[in-house]
FILUM-813613 format. One record per atom (N, C-alpha, C): residue number from 1; residue in three letters; x, y, z. Coordinates in nm, 4 decimals, always signed. Layout:
N
@vexse=NUM; marmi=ALA; x=X; y=Y; z=Z
...
REM end
This chain:
81
@vexse=1; marmi=MET; x=+13.8689; y=+10.7719; z=-6.8263
@vexse=1; marmi=MET; x=+13.7722; y=+10.7398; z=-6.8375
@vexse=1; marmi=MET; x=+13.5827; y=+10.8486; z=-6.7534
@vexse=2; marmi=GLN; x=+13.4621; y=+10.7755; z=-6.8190
@vexse=2; marmi=GLN; x=+13.3713; y=+10.8884; z=-6.8114
@vexse=2; marmi=GLN; x=+13.3082; y=+10.8454; z=-6.6648
@vexse=3; marmi=LYS; x=+13.2782; y=+10.9180; z=-6.5016
@vexse=3; marmi=LYS; x=+13.2491; y=+10.9169; z=-6.4343
@vexse=3; marmi=LYS; x=+13.0540; y=+10.9257; z=-6.5172
@vexse=4; marmi=LEU; x=+13.0512; y=+10.8488; z=-6.3984
@vexse=4; marmi=LEU; x=+12.8866; y=+10.8024; z=-6.4168
@vexse=4; marmi=LEU; x=+12.7735; y=+10.9442; z=-6.3237
@vexse=5; marmi=ASN; x=+12.6624; y=+10.9568; z=-6.4570
@vexse=5; marmi=ASN; x=+12.6112; y=+11.0258; z=-6.3207
@vexse=5; marmi=ASN; x=+12.5165; y=+10.8934; z=-6.2259
@vexse=6; marmi=SER; x=+12.5574; y=+10.9979; z=-6.0902
@vexse=6; marmi=SER; x=+12.4727; y=+10.9468; z=-5.9205
@vexse=6; marmi=SER; x=+12.3229; y=+11.0130; z=-5.9347
@vexse=7; marmi=THR; x=+12.2434; y=+11.0304; z=-6.0166
@vexse=7; marmi=THR; x=+12.1216; y=+11.0291; z=-5.9484
@vexse=7; marmi=THR; x=+11.9991; y=+10.9800; z=-5.9465
@vexse=8; marmi=ARG; x=+11.9656; y=+10.9091; z=-5.9129
@vexse=8; marmi=ARG; x=+11.8444; y=+10.7204; z=-5.9820
@vexse=8; marmi=ARG; x=+11.7081; y=+10.7574; z=-5.9979
@vexse=9; marmi=ILE; x=+11.6969; y=+10.7447; z=-6.0402
@vexse=9; marmi=ILE; x=+11.5512; y=+10.7268; z=-6.1207
@vexse=9; marmi=ILE; x=+11.4398; y=+10.6584; z=-5.9535
@vexse=10; marmi=THR; x=+11.3516; y=+10.7510; z=-5.9629
@vexse=10; marmi=THR; x=+11.2064; y=+10.7093; z=-5.8212
@vexse=10; marmi=THR; x=+11.1151; y=+10.6855; z=-5.9466
@vexse=11; marmi=GLU; x=+11.0805; y=+10.5499; z=-5.9706
@vexse=11; marmi=GLU; x=+10.9581; y=+10.4947; z=-5.9460
@vexse=11; marmi=GLU; x=+10.8299; y=+10.4805; z=-5.8847
@vexse=12; marmi=VAL; x=+10.6742; y=+10.5241; z=-5.8749
@vexse=12; marmi=VAL; x=+10.5849; y=+10.4914; z=-5.8110
@vexse=12; marmi=VAL; x=+10.5129; y=+10.3790; z=-5.8504
@vexse=13; marmi=LEU; x=+10.4034; y=+10.2555; z=-5.7940
@vexse=13; marmi=LEU; x=+10.2792; y=+10.2394; z=-5.7701
@vexse=13; marmi=LEU; x=+10.2043; y=+10.3281; z=-5.7748
@vexse=14; marmi=VAL; x=+10.0959; y=+10.3577; z=-5.9093
@vexse=14; marmi=VAL; x=+10.0084; y=+10.4312; z=-5.8729
@vexse=14; marmi=VAL; x=+9.9109; y=+10.3321; z=-5.9930
@vexse=15; marmi=SER; x=+9.8050; y=+10.2888; z=-5.9305
@vexse=15; marmi=SER; x=+9.7083; y=+10.1274; z=-6.0184
@vexse=15; marmi=SER; x=+9.7692; y=+10.0017; z=-6.0641
@vexse=16; marmi=GLY; x=+9.8019; y=+9.9676; z=-5.9911
@vexse=16; marmi=GLY; x=+9.9513; y=+9.8512; z=-6.0294
@vexse=16; marmi=GLY; x=+9.9934; y=+9.9277; z=-6.1701
@vexse=17; marmi=THR; x=+10.0580; y=+10.0589; z=-6.2024
@vexse=17; marmi=THR; x=+10.1766; y=+10.0986; z=-6.2852
@vexse=17; marmi=THR; x=+10.2142; y=+10.2151; z=-6.2850
@vexse=18; marmi=TRP; x=+10.3646; y=+10.1530; z=-6.2629
@vexse=18; marmi=TRP; x=+10.4984; y=+10.2337; z=-6.2301
@vexse=18; marmi=TRP; x=+10.4857; y=+10.3714; z=-6.3199
@vexse=19; marmi=GLY; x=+10.5551; y=+10.4946; z=-6.2112
@vexse=19; marmi=GLY; x=+10.5403; y=+10.6045; z=-6.3088
@vexse=19; marmi=GLY; x=+10.7184; y=+10.7000; z=-6.2627
@vexse=20; marmi=GLU; x=+10.7377; y=+10.7744; z=-6.3161
@vexse=20; marmi=GLU; x=+10.8522; y=+10.8008; z=-6.2250
@vexse=20; marmi=GLU; x=+10.8169; y=+10.9613; z=-6.2017
@vexse=21; marmi=VAL; x=+10.8802; y=+10.9211; z=-6.0664
@vexse=21; marmi=VAL; x=+10.8682; y=+11.1045; z=-6.0119
@vexse=21; marmi=VAL; x=+10.9950; y=+11.0787; z=-5.9441
@vexse=22; marmi=HIS; x=+10.9667; y=+11.2696; z=-5.8949
@vexse=22; marmi=HIS; x=+11.0894; y=+11.3134; z=-5.7888
@vexse=22; marmi=HIS; x=+11.0551; y=+11.2941; z=-5.6965
@vexse=23; marmi=PHE; x=+11.2472; y=+11.2172; z=-5.5742
@vexse=23; marmi=PHE; x=+11.2114; y=+11.1098; z=-5.5020
@vexse=23; marmi=PHE; x=+11.1527; y=+11.2371; z=-5.3591
@vexse=24; marmi=GLY; x=+11.1886; y=+11.3818; z=-5.4121
@vexse=24; marmi=GLY; x=+11.1364; y=+11.4212; z=-5.2730
@vexse=24; marmi=GLY; x=+10.9143; y=+11.4322; z=-5.3187
@vexse=25; marmi=ASP; x=+10.8907; y=+11.3593; z=-5.4111
@vexse=25; marmi=ASP; x=+10.7244; y=+11.4165; z=-5.3707
@vexse=25; marmi=ASP; x=+10.6037; y=+11.2384; z=-5.3193
@vexse=26; marmi=LEU; x=+10.7222; y=+11.1894; z=-5.2854
@vexse=26; marmi=LEU; x=+10.6694; y=+11.0896; z=-5.2567
@vexse=26; marmi=LEU; x=+10.6360; y=+11.0880; z=-5.0909
@vexse=27; marmi=ARG; x=+10.5563; y=+11.0216; z=-5.0730
@vexse=27; marmi=ARG; x=+10.4131; y=+11.0278; z=-4.9423
@vexse=27; marmi=ARG; x=+10.4064; y=+10.9660; z=-4.9161
@vexse=28; marmi=MET; x=+10.3911; y=+10.9484; z=-4.7477
@vexse=28; marmi=MET; x=+10.3633; y=+10.8527; z=-4.7230
@vexse=28; marmi=MET; x=+10.1446; y=+10.7321; z=-4.8019
@vexse=29; marmi=GLY; x=+10.2795; y=+10.5961; z=-4.7574
@vexse=29; marmi=GLY; x=+10.1593; y=+10.5197; z=-4.7865
@vexse=29; marmi=GLY; x=+10.1659; y=+10.4644; z=-4.9521
@vexse=30; marmi=ASP; x=+10.2732; y=+10.5838; z=-5.0326
@vexse=30; marmi=ASP; x=+10.3257; y=+10.5238; z=-5.1864
@vexse=30; marmi=ASP; x=+10.4277; y=+10.3873; z=-5.1403
@vexse=31; marmi=VAL; x=+10.4024; y=+10.2733; z=-5.2166
@vexse=31; marmi=VAL; x=+10.4613; y=+10.2041; z=-5.3258
@vexse=31; marmi=VAL; x=+10.6343; y=+10.2476; z=-5.4441
@vexse=32; marmi=PHE; x=+10.7549; y=+10.2399; z=-5.3187
@vexse=32; marmi=PHE; x=+10.8143; y=+10.3008; z=-5.4573
@vexse=32; marmi=PHE; x=+10.9653; y=+10.2060; z=-5.5128
@vexse=33; marmi=ARG; x=+11.0009; y=+10.2334; z=-5.6339
@vexse=33; marmi=ARG; x=+11.0870; y=+10.1395; z=-5.6113
@vexse=33; marmi=ARG; x=+11.2484; y=+10.2522; z=-5.6978
@vexse=34; marmi=LEU; x=+11.3685; y=+10.2240; z=-5.6822
@vexse=34; marmi=LEU; x=+11.5182; y=+10.2786; z=-5.7048
@vexse=34; marmi=LEU; x=+11.5680; y=+10.2123; z=-5.8473
@vexse=35; marmi=PHE; x=+11.6245; y=+10.3007; z=-5.9622
@vexse=35; marmi=PHE; x=+11.7482; y=+10.2339; z=-6.0106
@vexse=35; marmi=PHE; x=+11.8014; y=+10.3880; z=-6.0187
@vexse=36; marmi=GLU; x=+11.9485; y=+10.2517; z=-6.0919
@vexse=36; marmi=GLU; x=+12.0818; y=+10.3688; z=-6.0721
@vexse=36; marmi=GLU; x=+12.0272; y=+10.4324; z=-6.2231
@vexse=37; marmi=SER; x=+12.1258; y=+10.4878; z=-6.2823
@vexse=37; marmi=SER; x=+12.1502; y=+10.5415; z=-6.3054
@vexse=37; marmi=SER; x=+12.1659; y=+10.5430; z=-6.4728
@vexse=38; marmi=ASN; x=+12.2693; y=+10.3585; z=-6.4544
@vexse=38; marmi=ASN; x=+12.2474; y=+10.2737; z=-6.5511
@vexse=38; marmi=ASN; x=+12.1306; y=+10.2386; z=-6.5978
@vexse=39; marmi=GLY; x=+12.0592; y=+10.2160; z=-6.5078
@vexse=39; marmi=GLY; x=+11.9052; y=+10.1554; z=-6.5585
@vexse=39; marmi=GLY; x=+11.8967; y=+10.0016; z=-6.4433
@vexse=40; marmi=ALA; x=+11.9802; y=+9.9663; z=-6.3733
@vexse=40; marmi=ALA; x=+11.9508; y=+9.8767; z=-6.2896
@vexse=40; marmi=ALA; x=+11.9006; y=+9.9361; z=-6.1797
@vexse=41; marmi=VAL; x=+11.8562; y=+9.8042; z=-6.1586
@vexse=41; marmi=VAL; x=+11.7885; y=+9.8154; z=-6.0200
@vexse=41; marmi=VAL; x=+11.8234; y=+9.8139; z=-5.8752
@vexse=42; marmi=VAL; x=+11.8280; y=+9.9138; z=-5.7968
@vexse=42; marmi=VAL; x=+11.8427; y=+9.9887; z=-5.6866
@vexse=42; marmi=VAL; x=+11.7874; y=+9.8043; z=-5.5316
@vexse=43; marmi=ILE; x=+11.8520; y=+9.7550; z=-5.5266
@vexse=43; marmi=ILE; x=+11.8383; y=+9.6002; z=-5.3821
@vexse=43; marmi=ILE; x=+11.8955; y=+9.6612; z=-5.2411
@vexse=44; marmi=ASP; x=+11.8058; y=+9.6581; z=-5.1755
@vexse=44; marmi=ASP; x=+11.8410; y=+9.6784; z=-5.0538
@vexse=44; marmi=ASP; x=+11.9221; y=+9.5522; z=-4.9973
@vexse=45; marmi=PRO; x=+11.9990; y=+9.5790; z=-4.8694
@vexse=45; marmi=PRO; x=+12.1495; y=+9.4535; z=-4.8059
@vexse=45; marmi=PRO; x=+12.0508; y=+9.2842; z=-4.7808
@vexse=46; marmi=GLU; x=+11.8816; y=+9.3058; z=-4.7588
@vexse=46; marmi=GLU; x=+11.7925; y=+9.2193; z=-4.7338
@vexse=46; marmi=GLU; x=+11.7386; y=+9.1592; z=-4.8365
@vexse=47; marmi=GLY; x=+11.7703; y=+9.2190; z=-4.9487
@vexse=47; marmi=GLY; x=+11.7938; y=+9.1287; z=-5.0265
@vexse=47; marmi=GLY; x=+11.6650; y=+9.2463; z=-5.1612
@vexse=48; marmi=TYR; x=+11.5335; y=+9.3568; z=-5.1170
@vexse=48; marmi=TYR; x=+11.4249; y=+9.3630; z=-5.1734
@vexse=48; marmi=TYR; x=+11.4836; y=+9.5464; z=-5.2061
@vexse=49; marmi=THR; x=+11.3372; y=+9.5164; z=-5.3513
@vexse=49; marmi=THR; x=+11.3743; y=+9.6285; z=-5.4423
@vexse=49; marmi=THR; x=+11.3116; y=+9.7054; z=-5.4940
@vexse=50; marmi=GLN; x=+11.1513; y=+9.7448; z=-5.3264
@vexse=50; marmi=GLN; x=+11.0961; y=+9.7963; z=-5.3833
@vexse=50; marmi=GLN; x=+10.9670; y=+9.7900; z=-5.2459
@vexse=51; marmi=TRP; x=+10.9505; y=+9.9656; z=-5.1864
@vexse=51; marmi=TRP; x=+10.9204; y=+9.9512; z=-5.0289
@vexse=51; marmi=TRP; x=+10.8193; y=+10.0313; z=-4.9669
@vexse=52; marmi=THR; x=+10.7475; y=+10.0395; z=-4.8593
@vexse=52; marmi=THR; x=+10.6013; y=+10.1404; z=-4.8676
@vexse=52; marmi=THR; x=+10.6790; y=+10.2407; z=-4.8041
@vexse=53; marmi=VAL; x=+10.6220; y=+10.3800; z=-4.8454
@vexse=53; marmi=VAL; x=+10.7598; y=+10.5013; z=-4.7394
@vexse=53; marmi=VAL; x=+10.5993; y=+10.5240; z=-4.6265
@vexse=54; marmi=ILE; x=+10.6574; y=+10.5217; z=-4.5534
@vexse=54; marmi=ILE; x=+10.6012; y=+10.5102; z=-4.3047
@vexse=54; marmi=ILE; x=+10.6224; y=+10.6618; z=-4.3295
@vexse=55; marmi=GLY; x=+10.7330; y=+10.8054; z=-4.2873
@vexse=55; marmi=GLY; x=+10.7695; y=+10.8785; z=-4.3608
@vexse=55; marmi=GLY; x=+10.7276; y=+10.9642; z=-4.4391
@vexse=56; marmi=LEU; x=+10.7143; y=+11.0854; z=-4.3793
@vexse=56; marmi=LEU; x=+10.7447; y=+11.2138; z=-4.4913
@vexse=56; marmi=LEU; x=+10.9333; y=+11.2298; z=-4.5268
@vexse=57; marmi=PRO; x=+10.9862; y=+11.2677; z=-4.6818
@vexse=57; marmi=PRO; x=+11.0959; y=+11.2530; z=-4.6568
@vexse=57; marmi=PRO; x=+11.1677; y=+11.4139; z=-4.6014
@vexse=58; marmi=THR; x=+11.2817; y=+11.3798; z=-4.5600
@vexse=58; marmi=THR; x=+11.3434; y=+11.5126; z=-4.4415
@vexse=58; marmi=THR; x=+11.4596; y=+11.5243; z=-4.4829
@vexse=59; marmi=PRO; x=+11.4800; y=+11.6654; z=-4.5005
@vexse=59; marmi=PRO; x=+11.6474; y=+11.7143; z=-4.6072
@vexse=59; marmi=PRO; x=+11.7341; y=+11.5598; z=-4.4177
@vexse=60; marmi=PHE; x=+11.9243; y=+11.4933; z=-4.5586
@vexse=60; marmi=PHE; x=+11.9772; y=+11.4963; z=-4.4217
@vexse=60; marmi=PHE; x=+12.0332; y=+11.6653; z=-4.4396
@vexse=61; marmi=ILE; x=+12.0851; y=+11.6008; z=-4.3131
@vexse=61; marmi=ILE; x=+12.1319; y=+11.7716; z=-4.2230
@vexse=61; marmi=ILE; x=+12.3342; y=+11.7012; z=-4.2150
@vexse=62; marmi=GLY; x=+12.3627; y=+11.8141; z=-4.2243
@vexse=62; marmi=GLY; x=+12.5016; y=+11.7437; z=-4.2450
@vexse=62; marmi=GLY; x=+12.5321; y=+11.6802; z=-4.3735
@vexse=63; marmi=PRO; x=+12.6940; y=+11.7203; z=-4.3171
@vexse=63; marmi=PRO; x=+12.7181; y=+11.6222; z=-4.4692
@vexse=63; marmi=PRO; x=+12.7091; y=+11.4796; z=-4.5496
@vexse=64; marmi=VAL; x=+12.6429; y=+11.4932; z=-4.7352
@vexse=64; marmi=VAL; x=+12.5451; y=+11.4120; z=-4.7541
@vexse=64; marmi=VAL; x=+12.6982; y=+11.3066; z=-4.8063
@vexse=65; marmi=PRO; x=+12.6693; y=+11.1781; z=-4.7353
@vexse=65; marmi=PRO; x=+12.7149; y=+11.0332; z=-4.7630
@vexse=65; marmi=PRO; x=+12.6828; y=+11.0357; z=-4.9232
@vexse=66; marmi=GLU; x=+12.8299; y=+10.9066; z=-4.9596
@vexse=66; marmi=GLU; x=+12.7855; y=+10.9240; z=-5.0538
@vexse=66; marmi=GLU; x=+12.7075; y=+10.8061; z=-5.1100
@vexse=67; marmi=ASP; x=+12.6954; y=+10.7453; z=-4.9966
@vexse=67; marmi=ASP; x=+12.5383; y=+10.6434; z=-5.0205
@vexse=67; marmi=ASP; x=+12.4448; y=+10.6419; z=-5.0789
@vexse=68; marmi=LEU; x=+12.3982; y=+10.8224; z=-5.0967
@vexse=68; marmi=LEU; x=+12.2579; y=+10.9132; z=-5.0106
@vexse=68; marmi=LEU; x=+12.2566; y=+10.9195; z=-5.1748
@vexse=69; marmi=PHE; x=+12.3972; y=+10.8476; z=-5.3317
@vexse=69; marmi=PHE; x=+12.4110; y=+10.9204; z=-5.4371
@vexse=69; marmi=PHE; x=+12.3003; y=+11.0749; z=-5.4897
@vexse=70; marmi=GLY; x=+12.3725; y=+11.1226; z=-5.4743
@vexse=70; marmi=GLY; x=+12.2698; y=+11.2490; z=-5.4833
@vexse=70; marmi=GLY; x=+12.1679; y=+11.3218; z=-5.4381
@vexse=71; marmi=ILE; x=+12.1386; y=+11.2532; z=-5.3522
@vexse=71; marmi=ILE; x=+11.9480; y=+11.3280; z=-5.2492
@vexse=71; marmi=ILE; x=+11.9894; y=+11.2949; z=-5.2358
@vexse=72; marmi=PRO; x=+11.9329; y=+11.4007; z=-5.1264
@vexse=72; marmi=PRO; x=+12.0075; y=+11.5057; z=-5.0486
@vexse=72; marmi=PRO; x=+11.8500; y=+11.5155; z=-4.9235
@vexse=73; marmi=LEU; x=+11.7495; y=+11.3842; z=-4.9389
@vexse=73; marmi=LEU; x=+11.6573; y=+11.3397; z=-4.8264
@vexse=73; marmi=LEU; x=+11.6180; y=+11.1918; z=-4.8104
@vexse=74; marmi=LEU; x=+11.6015; y=+11.2026; z=-4.7345
@vexse=74; marmi=LEU; x=+11.6072; y=+11.0696; z=-4.6744
@vexse=74; marmi=LEU; x=+11.4233; y=+11.0958; z=-4.6594
@vexse=75; marmi=VAL; x=+11.4268; y=+10.9585; z=-4.6376
@vexse=75; marmi=VAL; x=+11.2646; y=+10.8736; z=-4.6712
@vexse=75; marmi=VAL; x=+11.2318; y=+10.7622; z=-4.5655
@vexse=76; marmi=GLU; x=+11.1800; y=+10.7235; z=-4.4499
@vexse=76; marmi=GLU; x=+11.1153; y=+10.5970; z=-4.3651
@vexse=76; marmi=GLU; x=+10.9869; y=+10.5785; z=-4.4335
@vexse=77; marmi=CYS; x=+11.0738; y=+10.4035; z=-4.4154
@vexse=77; marmi=CYS; x=+11.0202; y=+10.3140; z=-4.5348
@vexse=77; marmi=CYS; x=+11.0726; y=+10.1692; z=-4.5001
@vexse=78; marmi=GLU; x=+10.9394; y=+10.0633; z=-4.5224
@vexse=78; marmi=GLU; x=+10.9366; y=+9.9679; z=-4.4490
@vexse=78; marmi=GLU; x=+10.9284; y=+9.8782; z=-4.5821
@vexse=79; marmi=PRO; x=+11.0058; y=+9.7788; z=-4.6331
@vexse=79; marmi=PRO; x=+10.9758; y=+9.6828; z=-4.8045
@vexse=79; marmi=PRO; x=+10.8748; y=+9.6438; z=-4.8289
@vexse=80; marmi=TYR; x=+10.8332; y=+9.6668; z=-4.9340
@vexse=80; marmi=TYR; x=+10.6775; y=+9.5465; z=-4.9583
@vexse=80; marmi=TYR; x=+10.6741; y=+9.5067; z=-5.0280
@vexse=81; marmi=ALA; x=+10.6200; y=+9.4273; z=-4.9735
@vexse=81; marmi=ALA; x=+10.6208; y=+9.3003; z=-5.0054
@vexse=81; marmi=ALA; x=+10.4490; y=+9.2200; z=-5.0408
REM end
């Protein structure tokens, strides 16, 4: 059985167009979305698929939980409607 790469793809919305960026390059006010390595859209527990950054990325301190999917950074964000 092959294990899938657990790295997520991050895209940011700029002037109406989505473009791929490194998760750590997100900045305050950016609207972003995430994709699993297999192309599936990431959906949060409330059903949102796009978010607005309201805090700068910060390193995760301590053991990285499995649900961070290999991204050892946290970003404070709110749903983008």
